[in-house]
Each structure stands twice: as C-alpha cells, then as structure tokens.
FIGUMAR-27481 format. One record per residue (C-alpha): residue number from 1; residue in one letter; x, y, z. Coordinates in steps of 0.5 Angstrom, whole numbers. Each point is the difference from the previous one (the first is absolute). Example, Ala and Ser with C-alpha at 12.3 -4.5 7.8 and 13.67 -1.06 7.14 Angstrom:
BEGIN
atom num:1 residuo:A X:25 Y:-9 Z:16
atom num:2 residuo:S X:2 Y:7 Z:-2
This chain:
BEGIN
atom num:1 residuo:X X:115 Y:-65 Z:-145
atom num:2 residuo:X X:0 Y:5 Z:-5
atom num:3 residuo:X X:7 Y:3 Z:1
atom num:4 residuo:X X:3 Y:-4 Z:-5
atom num:5 residuo:X X:-5 Y:2 Z:-5
atom num:6 residuo:X X:0 Y:8 Z:2
atom num:7 residuo:X X:7 Y:0 Z:-1
atom num:8 residuo:X X:0 Y:-3 Z:-7
atom num:9 residuo:X X:-6 Y:4 Z:-2
atom num:10 residuo:X X:1 Y:7 Z:4
atom num:11 residuo:X X:8 Y:0 Z:0
atom num:12 residuo:X X:-1 Y:7 Z:3
atom num:13 residuo:X X:-4 Y:-1 Z:6
atom num:14 residuo:X X:3 Y:-2 Z:6
atom num:15 residuo:X X:-2 Y:-7 Z:3
atom num:16 residuo:X X:1 Y:-2 Z:7
atom num:17 residuo:X X:1 Y:-8 Z:-1
atom num:18 residuo:X X:0 Y:-5 Z:-6
atom num:19 residuo:X X:1 Y:-7 Z:0
atom num:20 residuo:X X:8 Y:0 Z:0
atom num:21 residuo:X X:1 Y:-3 Z:7
atom num:22 residuo:X X:7 Y:1 Z:0
atom num:23 residuo:X X:0 Y:8 Z:-1
atom num:24 residuo:X X:-4 Y:2 Z:5
atom num:25 residuo:X X:2 Y:-4 Z:6
atom num:26 residuo:X X:-3 Y:-5 Z:5
atom num:27 residuo:X X:-2 Y:6 Z:5
atom num:28 residuo:X X:-3 Y:4 Z:-5
atom num:29 residuo:X X:-4 Y:-6 Z:-3
atom num:30 residuo:X X:-2 Y:-2 Z:7
atom num:31 residuo:X X:-3 Y:7 Z:2
atom num:32 residuo:X X:-4 Y:0 Z:-7
atom num:33 residuo:X X:-3 Y:-6 Z:2
atom num:34 residuo:X X:-2 Y:2 Z:7
atom num:35 residuo:X X:-3 Y:6 Z:-3
atom num:36 residuo:X X:-4 Y:-3 Z:-6
atom num:37 residuo:X X:-2 Y:-6 Z:5
atom num:38 residuo:X X:-3 Y:6 Z:5
atom num:39 residuo:X X:4 Y:-2 Z:6
atom num:40 residuo:X X:1 Y:5 Z:5
atom num:41 residuo:X X:4 Y:6 Z:-2
atom num:42 residuo:X X:-2 Y:0 Z:-7
atom num:43 residuo:X X:-2 Y:7 Z:0
atom num:44 residuo:X X:6 Y:3 Z:2
atom num:45 residuo:X X:4 Y:-4 Z:-6
atom num:46 residuo:X X:4 Y:6 Z:-3
atom num:47 residuo:X X:0 Y:-2 Z:-7
atom num:48 residuo:X X:-8 Y:-1 Z:1
atom num:49 residuo:X X:-1 Y:7 Z:3
atom num:50 residuo:X X:5 Y:3 Z:-5
atom num:51 residuo:X X:-4 Y:-3 Z:-6
atom num:52 residuo:X X:-4 Y:4 Z:-5
atom num:53 residuo:X X:-3 Y:-6 Z:-3
atom num:54 residuo:X X:-1 Y:-7 Z:3
atom num:55 residuo:X X:-3 Y:-6 Z:-5
atom num:56 residuo:X X:-3 Y:-5 Z:5
atom num:57 residuo:X X:-2 Y:-7 Z:-1
atom num:58 residuo:X X:-7 Y:0 Z:1
atom num:59 residuo:X X:1 Y:-6 Z:5
atom num:60 residuo:X X:6 Y:2 Z:4
atom num:61 residuo:X X:-2 Y:2 Z:7
atom num:62 residuo:X X:3 Y:7 Z:-1
atom num:63 residuo:X X:-5 Y:2 Z:-5
atom num:64 residuo:X X:-6 Y:1 Z:5
atom num:65 residuo:X X:5 Y:3 Z:5
atom num:66 residuo:X X:1 Y:5 Z:-6
atom num:67 residuo:X X:-7 Y:1 Z:-1
atom num:68 residuo:X X:-1 Y:3 Z:7
atom num:69 residuo:X X:6 Y:4 Z:0
atom num:70 residuo:X X:-1 Y:7 Z:-1
atom num:71 residuo:X X:7 Y:1 Z:-3
atom num:72 residuo:X X:-2 Y:-4 Z:-6
atom num:73 residuo:X X:-6 Y:0 Z:-5
atom num:74 residuo:X X:-3 Y:-5 Z:-5
atom num:75 residuo:X X:1 Y:2 Z:-7
atom num:76 residuo:X X:-1 Y:-6 Z:-4
atom num:77 residuo:X X:-2 Y:-7 Z:2
atom num:78 residuo:X X:-2 Y:-7 Z:-3
atom num:79 residuo:X X:0 Y:-7 Z:2
atom num:80 residuo:X X:7 Y:-1 Z:0
atom num:81 residuo:X X:3 Y:7 Z:2
atom num:82 residuo:X X:-2 Y:6 Z:4
atom num:83 residuo:X X:4 Y:7 Z:-2
atom num:84 residuo:X X:1 Y:5 Z:6
atom num:85 residuo:X X:3 Y:7 Z:-1
atom num:86 residuo:X X:3 Y:4 Z:6
atom num:87 residuo:X X:-6 Y:5 Z:3
atom num:88 residuo:X X:6 Y:4 Z:3
atom num:89 residuo:X X:2 Y:6 Z:-3
atom num:90 residuo:X X:7 Y:0 Z:-4
atom num:91 residuo:X X:6 Y:3 Z:4
C-alpha cells in the first residue's frame, strides 16, 4: 500500500510494487498477495528475501511472520504500520 507514495516521495529508492496493476502483471501481483497473506512459501518470495526495507500494514498476516523471522528486525512501528529492515549483511 505504500509503493505509490514511496515512488513519488523517494524516487531514487527501488520499490517492489505500487498500485499500477497493469504494469506488474497477474503472476507478480498474485505472488505478492500470497506473500502478504502469509500463505505457505511466503518466506521464499524472491522480492521479500532480497528486500532491505519492508513497510508492512500492522494488520496484514505477514507482519507477525516477519517479526519472528531472524532475517528482519523492527525499526519502527505504530498503530498503522511496522517498518522492518534486513538483519542480513549486505552483499
């Protein structure tokens, strides 16, 4: 839900997805929805595993999964969102 805002406000920062459904294609959107829904295989999503920063809606099923994933750590949270950064060394 933050992709469009981030593209506009931080144009040099790569963003995985935004609201432009026609740009990303059905397969990519379905994979993203599956991951954000916490469905089996969420932890092997290539875009998630390569992410350095994840801004997650506090109510989405993926959020508590990321909290317990050693690859990510919480750096900010409020009632609407939780911000995670990768805890893995940069390659």
